[in-house]
N, C-alpha and C positions, 0 to 999 in steps of 0.2 A: 881778619883777614880768613877767608875760607875756603876750601876747596871740596867743588860738589860730588855726590856719590858718584858720577860720571867723569871725574877729572878736575884739574884746576879750572877758575876762572881766569879771564883774561877782558882786561879793559883797555878799549885803544880810543885816546883823546886826541883831538885837535881843535882847534879854536873855535870852529863853528858846527862842527860833526857834519858838514855837508859835502865831506871829499874825502880827504885821507884815511881818517878814521872807520868811514864807509866802508870804503875801498878794503882796509886792512881786515876788517870784521867780516865781511861777506866771503873775502879768500880765507879765511881761518875757518869758517862756519862749514865751507864746501870742503875742505882740507879734513876736518876733525868729524864733522855732523854731532853726535851728541855726546863725544868724547870730553869736548871742552863746553866750558860755559863763557860765549862769547856775547860781551856788549860794547858799545862804543859812546860816546859822548864827548861834548864840548862845554867849556865856560861861558861862551857866548853863542847860544845853538841858533842857527840860521832857520829860516822860514822852510826853506825844501832841500832837499839834496842834489846839489849842483846838475845841470840838466845836462852837462858834458859828461860828468862822472856817471851819471846814468845810461849816457849813449854809448860810451866807453866800455863799461861793465856788460853792457848787453851784447858788445861783440863778441865776449870771453863766455855768453852762457848764462849771466848772474843778471837778474832782475830786480833793479832796486827801486822801482818807481813806488811802490808802497811806504819806502823807508820816511822816516822822520827824524829831524835832528831831534836830540835829546839834552836838557841839561844835566852838567855835570855834577854830582853831586859828593860830598864826602861819605857817604853810605857806598857807594857804588866803587868810589877808590878804595874803603876801607875792607871790602867782601870780596876783592880781586885779588888773586894770588900773584897773578903778573900784570903789572900795567906798562903800555907803551905809549909814548907821548910823541907828537911830531910836530907840534907846535910848540918845541923845547921843555927842557924839565921843569921850568917852573911853573906850568902849567899846573900839575897839581904835588900836593905832599905824601910821599909814601910813608908808610912804618915800618920799623923794623920788621925783617923777615920777609919782608915782601921782593919780589923780583921788580926792579924798574930799569926799562929801555927807553930811549930816547934815540928815535931814527930821524936823522937831519933829512927830510924827505920835501922837495920844493911844493909849496900851496898849488892847488889846483884853480884859485880863485881868479877870473881873467886870462885863464889859459883856453889855447885852443884846442879841438879834439888830437891832434898830431900830439901836443906836447902832454896831455893828459894820460894817453898812450903810454909813454915813455914813463911818466911817475907811478901808473898803474903797475906796469910792469916791473918796476921797481920794488913797489910794495909787495907784489905777489911775491918775487925771490925774498924778500924780508920775512914775510909769512911763512915761506914754505921753511926757512932755515929756522925761524921760532917753531914752529908746528912739528918737526925733526927733534928737537928738543925735549918739547913736552909732551908729545904721545910715545908710548911702548913701541918698540918695533915690532913688526908683524909676525907670528910665528910661524 
């Protein structure tokens, strides 16, 4: 488990890395900038980020069109100080000393834009709470 020079590393995991974990990673990158190393992955990565997710995120000024789902690896889990799962805690095995959170967030697969917006907003709130605990307060 490691923390980069710029701060902790956070890994977001969902089944296909095509929706929830992509949303969460994008919001944390926006909030934290280079103060946190942010990654996302999935045990069964999809071929592309869900197009409805791309559309919902574009509405809040975040472009996910170039993002590609990534394979979850043991190394990515081990190298992360914080691991957040949205597909259930069994998706990863965390090691002693790592912080693990499981967010019971509804899957975006097969959902319309209105439903994905609600999921996006739920994830945004959760990421804001996580960021508040990870990042030092502004002086």
